[in-house]
All heavy atoms as an XYZ file, in Angstrom:
892
protein
N      95.875    -40.483    107.815
C      96.952    -39.608    108.228
C      97.853    -40.376    109.181
O      97.400    -41.011    110.110
C      96.345    -38.375    108.893
C      97.373    -37.369    109.324
S      96.573    -35.994    110.155
C      97.077    -34.702    109.085
N      99.157    -40.302    108.976
C     100.127    -41.038    109.791
C     100.268    -40.378    111.155
O     100.191    -39.159    111.278
C     101.479    -41.067    109.077
N     100.492    -41.184    112.191
C     100.676    -40.614    113.524
C     101.956    -39.785    113.590
O     102.933    -40.070    112.888
C     100.748    -41.836    114.451
C     101.042    -42.990    113.576
C     100.562    -42.641    112.192
N     101.928    -38.742    114.396
C     103.098    -37.891    114.557
C     104.125    -38.619    115.428
O     103.796    -39.163    116.463
C     102.698    -36.575    115.239
O     101.635    -35.999    114.488
C     103.842    -35.614    115.303
N     105.351    -38.620    114.959
C     106.407    -39.280    115.715
C     107.270    -38.243    116.418
O     107.218    -37.057    116.093
C     107.312    -40.115    114.775
O     107.965    -39.213    113.878
C     106.512    -41.147    114.010
N     108.057    -38.714    117.365
C     108.944    -37.820    118.099
C     109.942    -37.166    117.132
O     110.229    -35.991    117.237
C     109.672    -38.598    119.193
C     110.441    -37.722    120.142
C     110.999    -38.522    121.297
C     111.638    -37.599    122.300
N     112.112    -38.313    123.467
N     110.428    -37.927    116.162
C     111.387    -37.409    115.191
C     110.767    -36.297    114.358
O     111.387    -35.266    114.139
C     111.894    -38.540    114.265
O     112.435    -39.566    115.077
C     112.948    -38.029    113.327
N     109.531    -36.508    113.916
C     108.902    -35.472    113.104
C     108.588    -34.236    113.937
O     108.647    -33.117    113.437
C     107.630    -35.984    112.428
O     106.632    -36.281    113.373
N     108.279    -34.406    115.223
C     108.060    -33.253    116.099
C     109.344    -32.463    116.265
O     109.332    -31.240    116.242
C     107.551    -33.698    117.473
C     106.092    -34.081    117.458
O     105.358    -33.709    116.551
N     105.678    -34.828    118.457
N     110.467    -33.138    116.448
C     111.762    -32.474    116.588
C     112.119    -31.762    115.306
O     112.563    -30.617    115.310
C     112.859    -33.481    117.000
C     112.596    -33.978    118.423
C     114.243    -32.859    116.894
C     113.466    -35.144    118.863
N     111.903    -32.434    114.181
C     112.163    -31.820    112.899
C     111.332    -30.577    112.695
O     111.806    -29.543    112.222
C     111.894    -32.817    111.777
O     112.051    -32.218    110.530
N     110.065    -30.652    113.065
C     109.153    -29.512    112.944
C     109.607    -28.366    113.837
O     109.590    -27.214    113.427
C     107.740    -29.948    113.312
O     106.870    -28.852    113.287
N     110.021    -28.686    115.054
C     110.493    -27.652    115.972
C     111.763    -26.995    115.462
O     111.921    -25.784    115.545
C     110.721    -28.234    117.373
C     109.467    -28.584    118.160
C     109.839    -29.265    119.465
C     108.629    -27.353    118.425
N     112.683    -27.806    114.918
C     113.925    -27.215    114.418
C     113.634    -26.359    113.186
O     114.276    -25.325    112.998
C     114.967    -28.289    114.112
O     114.607    -29.047    112.977
N     112.662    -26.752    112.389
C     112.263    -25.945    111.234
C     111.658    -24.620    111.706
O     111.968    -23.573    111.157
C     111.248    -26.724    110.368
C     110.888    -26.037    109.084
C     112.022    -26.002    108.092
O     113.029    -26.682    108.213
N     111.879    -25.166    107.092
N     110.821    -24.696    112.728
C     110.221    -23.479    113.295
C     111.309    -22.571    113.876
O     111.235    -21.352    113.740
C     109.208    -23.832    114.371
C     107.930    -24.434    113.820
C     106.974    -24.884    114.906
O     107.060    -24.381    116.048
O     106.125    -25.745    114.617
N     112.314    -23.157    114.510
C     113.411    -22.379    115.072
C     114.195    -21.690    113.964
O     114.583    -20.522    114.101
C     114.321    -23.266    115.906
N     114.417    -22.405    112.855
C     115.137    -21.798    111.721
C     114.349    -20.639    111.136
O     114.912    -19.583    110.822
C     115.381    -22.851    110.627
C     116.441    -23.856    110.982
C     116.595    -24.888    109.881
C     117.559    -25.987    110.288
N     117.657    -27.039    109.274
N     113.040    -20.817    111.005
C     112.194    -19.760    110.469
C     112.235    -18.538    111.389
O     112.371    -17.404    110.921
C     110.745    -20.267    110.255
C     110.711    -21.269    109.098
C     109.779    -19.114    110.008
C     109.407    -22.026    108.955
N     112.143    -18.773    112.688
C     112.191    -17.695    113.661
C     113.535    -16.961    113.584
O     113.596    -15.733    113.675
C     111.951    -18.221    115.061
N     114.602    -17.712    113.398
C     115.946    -17.127    113.298
C     116.059    -16.267    112.043
O     116.602    -15.160    112.085
C     116.983    -18.229    113.283
C     118.407    -17.733    113.285
C     119.422    -18.877    113.280
O     119.087    -20.021    112.993
N     120.655    -18.550    113.584
N     115.536    -16.742    110.928
C     115.584    -15.978    109.668
C     114.756    -14.703    109.809
O     115.202    -13.629    109.410
C     115.096    -16.830    108.481
C     114.862    -15.980    107.250
C     116.095    -17.952    108.189
N     113.561    -14.822    110.401
C     112.712    -13.643    110.602
C     113.435    -12.610    111.458
O     113.401    -11.416    111.157
C     111.402    -14.039    111.266
C     110.402    -14.663    110.336
C     109.104    -14.964    111.069
C     108.079    -15.594    110.174
N     106.803    -15.848    110.872
N     114.063    -13.056    112.519
C     114.779    -12.147    113.412
C     115.940    -11.480    112.682
O     116.180    -10.278    112.844
C     115.284    -12.893    114.653
N     116.642    -12.244    111.865
C     117.764    -11.708    111.108
C     117.315    -10.668    110.096
O     117.902     -9.588    109.960
C     118.499    -12.850    110.406
O     119.535    -12.363    109.604
N     116.226    -10.963    109.381
C     115.700    -10.030    108.391
C     115.223     -8.761    109.099
O     115.536     -7.644    108.651
C     114.544    -10.669    107.585
C     113.776     -9.638    106.790
C     115.081    -11.762    106.676
N     114.505     -8.917    110.199
C     114.019     -7.755    110.945
C     115.186     -6.895    111.408
O     115.149     -5.663    111.323
C     113.156     -8.198    112.122
C     112.451     -7.037    112.754
O     111.839     -6.211    112.079
N     112.514     -6.954    114.065
N     116.246     -7.548    111.877
C     117.429     -6.823    112.337
C     118.047     -6.003    111.205
O     118.394     -4.833    111.380
C     118.446     -7.824    112.900
O     119.613     -7.166    113.265
N     118.166     -6.606    110.040
C     118.757     -5.907    108.879
C     117.863     -4.761    108.419
O     118.346     -3.696    108.046
C     119.016     -6.867    107.719
C     120.170     -7.788    107.962
C     121.441     -6.989    108.163
C     122.550     -7.870    108.681
N     123.665     -7.104    109.204
N     116.542     -4.979    108.457
C     115.617     -3.916    108.080
C     115.777     -2.719    109.009
O     115.771     -1.566    108.563
C     114.175     -4.423    108.116
C     113.742     -5.349    106.991
C     112.397     -5.990    107.304
C     113.684     -4.613    105.652
N     115.947     -2.991    110.296
C     116.107     -1.917    111.271
C     117.464     -1.237    111.107
O     117.557     -0.008    111.047
C     115.935     -2.462    112.711
C     114.476     -2.870    112.935
C     116.363     -1.412    113.741
C     114.235     -3.661    114.200
N     118.531     -2.041    111.008
C     119.900     -1.494    110.887
C     120.037     -0.557    109.702
O     120.741      0.450    109.782
C     120.911     -2.633    110.726
C     121.214     -3.408    111.957
C     122.119     -4.601    111.679
O     122.805     -4.627    110.641
O     122.110     -5.535    112.498
N     119.419     -0.910    108.599
C     119.564     -0.129    107.371
C     118.584      1.031    107.270
O     118.696      1.845    106.348
C     119.379     -1.034    106.136
O     118.052     -1.573    106.152
C     120.410     -2.133    106.091
N     117.630      1.089    108.179
C     116.602      2.124    108.103
C     115.483      1.785    107.146
O     114.556      2.559    106.958
N     115.572      0.621    106.531
C     114.574      0.202    105.547
C     113.202     -0.018    106.208
O     112.174      0.281    105.602
C     115.039     -1.073    104.826
C     114.149     -1.497    103.686
C     114.171     -0.573    102.477
O     114.951      0.394    102.449
O     113.378     -0.812    101.561
N     113.188     -0.481    107.432
C     111.921     -0.731    108.106
C     111.130      0.574    108.261
O     109.930      0.618    108.004
C     112.138     -1.401    109.463
C     110.852     -1.830    110.127
C     111.108     -2.703    111.330
C     109.801     -3.226    111.898
N     110.039     -4.188    112.970
N     111.809      1.639    108.676
C     111.144      2.927    108.817
C     110.655      3.449    107.478
O     109.563      3.997    107.373
C     112.075      3.958    109.459
C     112.309      3.681    110.940
O     111.449      3.037    111.573
O     113.370      4.092    111.454
N     111.450      3.252    106.438
C     111.057      3.687    105.086
C     109.815      2.924    104.631
O     108.865      3.523    104.100
C     112.201      3.470    104.093
C     111.961      4.075    102.725
C     113.162      3.825    101.801
N     113.127      2.508    101.204
C     112.424      2.206    100.105
N     111.700      3.119     99.514
N     112.455      0.983     99.613
N     109.792      1.607    104.853
C     108.643      0.797    104.465
C     107.397      1.180    105.251
O     106.298      1.230    104.713
C     108.952     -0.685    104.658
C     109.986     -1.276    103.696
C     110.379     -2.685    104.131
C     109.500     -1.272    102.265
N     107.570      1.472    106.533
C     106.441      1.895    107.361
C     105.839      3.191    106.827
O     104.623      3.365    106.800
C     106.877      2.104    108.817
C     107.020      0.857    109.623
C     107.607      1.257    110.963
C     107.133      0.449    112.099
N     107.735      0.871    113.374
N     106.706      4.111    106.429
C     106.226      5.396    105.916
C     105.500      5.197    104.580
O     104.464      5.815    104.338
C     107.398      6.371    105.750
C     106.961      7.774    105.394
C     105.960      8.377    106.381
O     106.082      8.154    107.600
O     105.048      9.074    105.915
N     106.008      4.334    103.733
C     105.341      4.028    102.468
C     103.967      3.428    102.754
O     102.960      3.821    102.145
C     106.187      3.080    101.597
C     107.426      3.808    101.088
C     105.378      2.501    100.444
C     108.457      2.907    100.424
N     103.918      2.467    103.679
C     102.647      1.846    104.047
C     101.676      2.875    104.585
O     100.500      2.918    104.177
C     102.881      0.733    105.067
C     101.631      0.031    105.590
C     100.884     -0.655    104.455
C     101.998     -0.971    106.679
N     102.134      3.720    105.472
C     101.284      4.757    106.057
C     100.703      5.651    104.960
O      99.490      5.933    104.939
C     102.110      5.582    107.040
C     101.329      6.425    107.986
C     102.225      7.097    109.049
N     102.756      6.119    109.983
C     104.050      5.821    110.131
N     104.955      6.434    109.413
N     104.453      4.924    111.004
N     101.541      6.070    104.031
C     101.109      6.936    102.940
C     100.082      6.233    102.043
O      99.049      6.811    101.689
C     102.321      7.370    102.091
O     103.248      8.060    102.940
C     101.921      8.269    100.950
N     100.375      4.994    101.663
C      99.442      4.247    100.785
C      98.094      4.016    101.451
O      97.055      4.129    100.810
C     100.031      2.899    100.371
C     101.328      2.944     99.601
C     101.227      3.752     98.320
N     102.424      3.655     97.532
C     103.475      4.467     97.644
N     103.462      5.455     98.499
N     104.539      4.304     96.881
N      98.113      3.683    102.751
C      96.866      3.446    103.457
C      96.046      4.729    103.597
O      94.822      4.696    103.543
C      97.129      2.807    104.823
C      97.682      1.387    104.794
C      98.012      0.918    106.209
C      96.725      0.419    104.108
N      96.733      5.825    103.757
C      96.038      7.112    103.821
C      95.394      7.437    102.470
O      94.222      7.814    102.399
C      97.036      8.210    104.215
C      96.411      9.572    104.399
C      95.556      9.683    105.637
O      95.943      9.164    106.698
O      94.489     10.310    105.547
N      96.164      7.261    101.386
C      95.669      7.581    100.048
C      94.468      6.736     99.638
O      93.572      7.234     98.956
C      96.777      7.399     99.008
C      97.771      8.525     98.983
C      98.787      8.307     97.867
C      99.779      9.444     97.836
N     100.793      9.240     96.785
N      94.450      5.474    100.028
C      93.354      4.594     99.590
C      92.139      4.666    100.504
O      91.121      4.013    100.243
C      93.854      3.150     99.462
S      94.123      2.308    101.022
N      92.218      5.454    101.563
C      91.075      5.616    102.447
C      90.973      4.605    103.578
O      90.032      4.644    104.369
N      91.971      3.737    103.688
C      91.952      2.711    104.728
C      91.945      3.314    106.121
O      91.173      2.886    106.988
C      93.155      1.785    104.546
C      93.272      0.686    105.543
C      92.759     -0.562    105.442
C      93.974      0.723    106.799
N      93.074     -1.299    106.565
C      93.819     -0.528    107.408
C      94.696      1.708    107.469
C      94.375     -0.836    108.643
C      95.253      1.409    108.709
C      95.087      0.150    109.284
N      92.771      4.315    106.331
C      92.847      4.943    107.669
C      91.525      5.577    108.049
O      91.064      5.466    109.187
C      93.971      5.977    107.711
C      95.345      5.330    107.750
C      96.407      6.363    107.860
N      96.198      7.109    109.103
C      97.166      7.571    109.865
N      98.397      7.380    109.548
N      96.899      8.222    110.961
N      90.874      6.225    107.093
C      89.576      6.844    107.359
C      88.536      5.764    107.697
O      87.714      5.951    108.623
C      89.108      7.654    106.149
N      88.590      4.629    107.005
C      87.674      3.519    107.303
C      87.889      3.006    108.723
O      86.929      2.726    109.447
C      87.901      2.356    106.325
C      87.359      2.577    104.940
C      87.638      1.378    104.037
O      87.518      0.224    104.506
O      87.994      1.607    102.870
N      89.146      2.862    109.117
C      89.449      2.363    110.457
C      89.027      3.369    111.528
O      88.524      2.999    112.587
C      90.938      2.033    110.599
C      91.408      0.867    109.747
S      90.537     -0.686    110.062
C      89.453     -0.758    108.637
N      89.203      4.638    111.226
C      88.788      5.687    112.171
C      87.276      5.647    112.356
O      86.779      5.685    113.500
C      89.222      7.058    111.640
C      88.856      8.195    112.551
C      89.359      9.517    111.990
C      88.972     10.669    112.895
N      89.436     11.963    112.362
N      86.561      5.524    111.260
C      85.099      5.437    111.322
C      84.659      4.200    112.091
O      83.734      4.253    112.918
C      84.494      5.419    109.900
O      84.890      6.625    109.234
C      82.985      5.336    109.933
N      85.335      3.079    111.841
C      85.026      1.841    112.552
C      85.212      2.031    114.059
O      84.363      1.630    114.861
C      85.891      0.695    112.038
C      85.724     -0.669    112.689
C      84.277     -1.171    112.542
C      86.697     -1.672    112.093
N      86.302      2.644    114.457
C      86.559      2.904    115.878
C      85.484      3.812    116.468
O      84.975      3.555    117.575
C      87.934      3.540    116.074
S      89.298      2.413    115.826
N      85.135      4.859    115.745
C      84.112      5.776    116.225
C      82.776      5.062    116.409
O      82.078      5.272    117.410
C      83.963      6.956    115.278
C      85.148      7.886    115.302
C      85.125      8.925    114.187
O      84.508      8.733    113.151
N      85.819     10.025    114.425
N      82.435      4.200    115.452
C      81.180      3.447    115.545
C      81.166      2.535    116.760
O      80.166      2.428    117.466
C      80.956      2.621    114.270
C      80.648      3.468    113.048
O      80.373      4.682    113.201
O      80.724      2.928    111.921
N      82.287      1.881    117.012
C      82.391      0.994    118.167
C      82.242      1.792    119.459
O      81.507      1.373    120.388
C      83.723      0.210    118.150
C      83.750     -0.778    116.979
C      83.956     -0.512    119.481
C      85.119     -1.378    116.698
N      82.888      2.928    119.533
C      82.826      3.766    120.730
C      81.401      4.277    120.961
O      80.908      4.257    122.093
C      83.834      4.933    120.645
C      85.259      4.384    120.709
C      83.584      5.955    121.747
C      86.335      5.388    120.375
N      80.730      4.698    119.890
C      79.358      5.176    120.019
C      78.447      4.054    120.488
O      77.605      4.242    121.371
C      78.855      5.775    118.677
C      77.354      5.970    118.683
C      79.577      7.070    118.380
N      78.625      2.869    119.917
C      77.786      1.726    120.269
C      77.990      1.297    121.728
O      77.021      1.032    122.446
C      78.079      0.563    119.322
C      77.136     -0.618    119.473
C      77.182     -1.560    118.291
C      78.283     -2.554    118.397
N      78.242     -3.568    117.334
N      79.233      1.240    122.180
C      79.533      0.763    123.528
C      79.510      1.871    124.576
O      79.340      1.596    125.757
C      80.921      0.131    123.571
C      81.016     -1.149    122.810
C      82.395     -1.706    122.994
N      82.585     -2.893    122.203
C      83.749     -3.494    122.047
N      84.828     -3.007    122.626
N      83.840     -4.563    121.303
N      79.810      3.063    124.136
C      79.963      4.179    125.061
C      81.430      4.366    125.407
O      82.174      3.398    125.515
N      81.819      5.617    125.565
C      83.226      5.939    125.842
C      83.709      5.270    127.125
O      84.808      4.728    127.185
C      83.431      7.470    125.933
C      84.851      7.820    126.350
C      83.102      8.141    124.614
N      82.863      5.282    128.150
C      83.248      4.730    129.442
C      83.448      3.214    129.398
O      84.163      2.654    130.227
C      82.188      5.054    130.508
C      81.972      6.515    130.757
C      81.044      7.176    129.721
O      80.294      6.458    129.024
O      81.118      8.392    129.583
N      82.810      2.559    128.434
C      82.867      1.087    128.334
C      83.824      0.603    127.273
O      83.812     -0.580    126.928
C      81.462      0.533    128.064
C      80.478      0.915    129.145
O      80.820      0.920    130.317
N      79.274      1.240    128.751
N      84.643      1.491    126.724
C      85.556      1.115    125.650
C      86.980      1.466    126.052
O      87.269      2.604    126.407
C      85.192      1.858    124.341
O      83.824      1.651    124.048
C      86.025      1.367    123.185
N      87.861      0.481    125.966
C      89.289      0.728    126.220
C      90.054      0.660    124.908
O      89.570      0.094    123.915
C      89.889     -0.313    127.197
O      89.848     -1.592    126.542
C      89.129     -0.364    128.498
N      91.221      1.234    124.900
C      92.081      1.159    123.715
C      92.365     -0.292    123.372
O      92.316     -0.700    122.204
C      93.395      1.941    123.933
C      94.358      1.718    122.786
C      93.113      3.422    124.111
N      92.617     -1.100    124.395
C      92.911     -2.515    124.176
C      91.741     -3.223    123.497
O      91.933     -4.028    122.589
C      93.240     -3.218    125.501
C      94.543     -2.787    126.140
C      94.393     -1.489    126.955
O      93.261     -1.071    127.295
O      95.440     -0.874    127.239
N      90.516     -2.898    123.940
C      89.330     -3.492    123.313
C      89.224     -3.089    121.850
O      88.903     -3.908    120.981
C      88.049     -3.061    124.045
C      87.927     -3.647    125.433
O      88.583     -4.672    125.713
O      87.157     -3.085    126.246
N      89.460     -1.812    121.580
C      89.402     -1.328    120.188
C      90.415     -2.031    119.316
O      90.102     -2.503    118.225
C      89.660      0.177    120.133
C      88.482      1.109    120.320
C      88.948      2.554    120.323
C      87.431      0.888    119.261
N      91.638     -2.092    119.799
C      92.698     -2.740    119.026
C      92.357     -4.200    118.766
O      92.492     -4.684    117.640
C      94.065     -2.603    119.749
C      95.118     -3.478    119.087
C      94.514     -1.149    119.773
N      91.874     -4.865    119.793
C      91.536     -6.291    119.662
C      90.435     -6.494    118.618
O      90.482     -7.433    117.826
C      91.095     -6.835    121.024
C      90.852     -8.315    121.050
C      90.516     -8.776    122.447
C      90.259    -10.257    122.500
N      89.912    -10.705    123.853
N      89.480     -5.595    118.603
C      88.349     -5.762    117.680
C      88.686     -5.332    116.255
O      88.274     -5.979    115.304
C      87.138     -4.971    118.174
C      85.915     -5.241    117.329
C      84.614     -4.805    117.971
O      84.559     -4.695    119.198
O      83.653     -4.596    117.220
N      89.424     -4.242    116.077
C      89.630     -3.754    114.709
C      90.843     -4.360    114.007
O      90.915     -4.307    112.793
C      89.720     -2.214    114.644
C      90.989     -1.684    115.281
C      88.474     -1.574    115.190
C      91.320     -0.281    114.905
N      91.777     -4.933    114.753
C      92.980     -5.484    114.111
C      92.665     -6.512    113.030
O      93.148     -6.374    111.905
C      93.951     -6.045    115.160
O      94.413     -4.966    115.982
C      95.157     -6.708    114.510
N      91.860     -7.532    113.297
C      91.571     -8.493    112.219
C      90.844     -7.843    111.040
O      91.145     -8.136    109.873
C      90.672     -9.545    112.880
C      90.747     -9.320    114.335
C      91.228     -7.927    114.559
N      89.929     -6.929    111.327
C      89.209     -6.236    110.270
C      90.148     -5.343    109.479
O      90.078     -5.280    108.244
C      88.060     -5.420    110.859
C      86.978     -6.265    111.481
C      85.928     -5.420    112.180
C      84.918     -6.327    112.885
N      83.947     -5.566    113.658
N      91.027     -4.657    110.196
C      91.981     -3.770    109.539
C      92.919     -4.516    108.616
O      93.171     -4.085    107.486
N      93.431     -5.647    109.065
C      94.325     -6.453    108.230
C      93.607     -6.946    106.991
O      94.175     -6.970    105.894
C      94.878     -7.625    109.024
C      95.924     -7.207    110.014
C      96.541     -8.383    110.705
N      97.588     -7.917    111.612
C      97.926     -8.518    112.722
N      97.340     -9.639    113.080
N      98.874     -8.025    113.491
N      92.370     -7.364    107.157
C      91.593     -7.891    106.022
C      91.261     -6.780    105.022
O      91.076     -7.065    103.841
C      90.318     -8.544    106.533
N      91.195     -5.542    105.483
C      90.806     -4.428    104.622
C      91.975     -3.801    103.847
O      91.747     -2.964    102.985
C      90.131     -3.335    105.458
C      88.818     -3.743    106.061
C      87.717     -3.875    105.021
O      87.761     -3.243    103.990
N      86.748     -4.726    105.296
N      93.209     -4.177    104.159
C      94.345     -3.608    103.428
C      94.246     -4.064    101.979
O      94.151     -5.261    101.698
C      95.702     -4.059    104.039
C      96.869     -3.570    103.180
C      95.850     -3.545    105.453
N      94.216     -3.105    101.045
C      94.065     -3.475     99.632
C      95.197     -4.383     99.137
O      96.358     -4.223     99.542
C      94.121     -2.124     98.903
C      93.727     -1.115     99.934
C      94.246     -1.662    101.238
N      94.849     -5.302     98.265
C      95.820     -6.251     97.726
C      96.971     -5.524     97.022
O      98.124     -5.970     97.085
C      95.127     -7.205     96.749
N      96.678     -4.402     96.376
C      97.732     -3.646     95.681
C      98.789     -3.134     96.661
O      99.977     -3.143     96.377
C      97.158     -2.436     94.918
C      96.048     -2.756     93.965
C      94.681     -2.817     94.641
O      94.305     -1.895     95.402
O      93.984     -3.815     94.417
N      98.318     -2.683     97.830
C      99.235     -2.173     98.850
C     100.081     -3.320     99.399
O     101.313     -3.186     99.525
C      98.459     -1.447     99.980
C      99.390     -1.049    101.117
C      97.723     -0.245     99.427
N      99.431     -4.435     99.689
C     100.186     -5.597    100.179
C     101.218     -6.037     99.154
O     102.366     -6.325     99.493
C      99.229     -6.772    100.465
C      98.350     -6.581    101.666
C      97.419     -7.776    101.841
C      96.432     -7.573    102.960
N      95.511     -8.708    103.116
N     100.806     -6.093     97.891
C     101.711     -6.514     96.826
C     102.900     -5.583     96.663
O     104.026     -6.021     96.469
N     102.631     -4.287     96.736
C     103.711     -3.310     96.605
C     104.723     -3.458     97.737
O     105.939     -3.472     97.507
C     103.135     -1.885     96.615
C     104.210     -0.817     96.496
C     103.663      0.603     96.570
O     102.433      0.779     96.695
O     104.494      1.522     96.515
N     104.224     -3.599     98.954
C     105.141     -3.759    100.088
C     105.917     -5.065     99.991
O     107.120     -5.079    100.279
C     104.374     -3.726    101.411
C     104.534     -2.503    102.288
C     105.628     -1.604    101.997
C     103.315     -1.901    102.802
N     105.254     -6.116     99.590
C     105.932     -7.401     99.434
C     107.036     -7.297     98.380
O     108.147     -7.808     98.583
C     104.918     -8.488     99.053
C     105.451     -9.908     98.960
C     106.122    -10.332    100.263
C     104.328    -10.859     98.614
N     106.762     -6.612     97.285
C     107.774     -6.422     96.236
C     108.967     -5.632     96.766
O     110.121     -5.952     96.468
C     107.154     -5.732     95.021
N     108.707     -4.617     97.561
C     109.791     -3.810     98.139
C     110.636     -4.637     99.101
O     111.870     -4.534     99.109
C     109.223     -2.574     98.838
C     108.629     -1.504     97.928
C     107.864     -0.471     98.743
C     109.728     -0.851     97.096
N     109.981     -5.466     99.894
C     110.712     -6.320    100.837
C     111.545     -7.347    100.082
O     112.704     -7.587    100.401
C     109.742     -7.004    101.817
C     109.121     -5.957    102.747
C     110.446     -8.084    102.643
C     107.937     -6.448    103.557
N     110.966     -7.943     99.051
C     111.706     -8.921     98.243
C     112.923     -8.261     97.588
O     114.000     -8.851     97.538
C     110.812     -9.530     97.180
C     109.873    -10.563     97.725
C     109.043    -11.194     96.625
N     108.222    -12.257     97.173
C     107.040    -12.595     96.714
N     106.529    -11.947     95.677
N     106.360    -13.561     97.276
N     112.742     -7.062     97.087
C     113.856     -6.328     96.468
C     114.956     -6.063     97.483
O     116.143     -6.240     97.196
C     113.337     -5.021     95.881
O     114.369     -4.242     95.386
N     114.573     -5.653     98.685
C     115.551     -5.427     99.749
C     116.305     -6.710    100.062
O     117.532     -6.713    100.173
C     114.854     -4.898    101.009
C     115.762     -4.853    102.207
C     116.636     -3.808    102.378
C     115.738     -5.862    103.163
C     117.479     -3.759    103.478
C     116.572     -5.824    104.265
C     117.438     -4.781    104.423
N     115.575     -7.794    100.206
C     116.202     -9.074    100.535
C     117.128     -9.556     99.426
O     118.206    -10.078     99.698
C     115.141    -10.130    100.839
C     114.345     -9.932    102.124
C     113.244    -10.953    102.242
C     115.263     -9.965    103.333
N     116.723     -9.354     98.172
C     117.578     -9.761     97.044
C     118.860     -8.953     97.054
O     119.955     -9.498     96.856
C     116.827     -9.579     95.734
N     118.752     -7.661     97.290
C     119.949     -6.804     97.366
C     120.838     -7.180     98.528
O     122.058     -7.219     98.391
N     120.232     -7.481     99.648
C     121.001     -7.883    100.823
C     121.694     -9.212    100.573
O     122.877     -9.382    100.903
C     120.079     -7.976    102.045
C     120.797     -8.484    103.265
C     121.760     -7.716    103.895
C     120.526     -9.754    103.778
C     122.435     -8.191    105.017
C     121.192    -10.226    104.899
C     122.133     -9.442    105.500
O     122.792     -9.918    106.584
N     120.990    -10.162     99.964
C     121.589    -11.465     99.654
C     122.764    -11.298     98.703
O     123.799    -11.959     98.854
C     120.535    -12.401     99.070
N     122.618    -10.423     97.735
C     123.698    -10.177     96.780
C     124.923     -9.584     97.471
O     126.045     -9.962     97.174
C     123.182     -9.206     95.701
C     123.566     -9.587     94.314
C     122.856     -8.686     93.308
O     122.457     -7.553     93.630
N     122.703     -9.172     92.109
N     124.692     -8.669     98.397
C     125.785     -8.045     99.131
C     126.536     -9.078     99.967
O     127.753     -9.062    100.018
C     125.271     -6.942    100.059
C     124.862     -5.688     99.354
C     124.275     -4.680    100.331
O     124.064     -4.972    101.493
N     124.011     -3.491     99.831
N     125.807     -9.961    100.630
C     126.451    -10.919    101.495
C     127.193    -12.001    100.686
O     128.207    -12.520    101.147
C     125.445    -11.613    102.452
O     124.407    -12.224    101.689
C     124.873    -10.616    103.428
N     126.715    -12.270     99.493
C     127.390    -13.271     98.643
C     128.668    -12.719     98.035
O     129.620    -13.441     97.804
C     126.469    -13.747     97.510
C     125.369    -14.650     97.997
C     124.429    -15.039     96.866
O     124.525    -14.548     95.753
N     123.499    -15.946     97.185
N     128.703    -11.401     97.807
C     129.887    -10.817     97.186
C     130.993    -10.512     98.183
O     132.059    -10.078     97.801
C     129.497     -9.546     96.429
O     129.024     -8.553     97.327
N     130.746    -10.750     99.430
C     131.786    -10.505    100.462
C     132.763    -11.622    100.548
O     132.661    -12.704    100.283
C     131.131    -10.311    101.830
C     130.400     -9.010    101.913
C     129.826     -8.845    103.294
N     128.993     -7.650    103.295
C     128.200     -7.328    104.268
N     128.102     -8.069    105.318
N     127.483     -6.242    104.220
């Protein structure tokens, strides 16, 4: 493996900055158009239908019972269940949301090109 050079570090940082800028821009457009709220509601509905929310609720209850209410904080629960929750989201739900986001981005790109 070749040693990392100052030039490659700068290039990597500028690439990371570009990615961060694109993410911020996309997030801004999602919020401005109301699409982010619509996608959140779709996600919430799909997760409810597939039983994911019930699984997470049961997981939280189990953790609270095991540790005791007095020894469990919301922060602790979130920290523990977040990785498990992300891993448990069904692939179909992830795929559907990804397709919706791609469709939004394609439509947005088309709008900006036609201006």
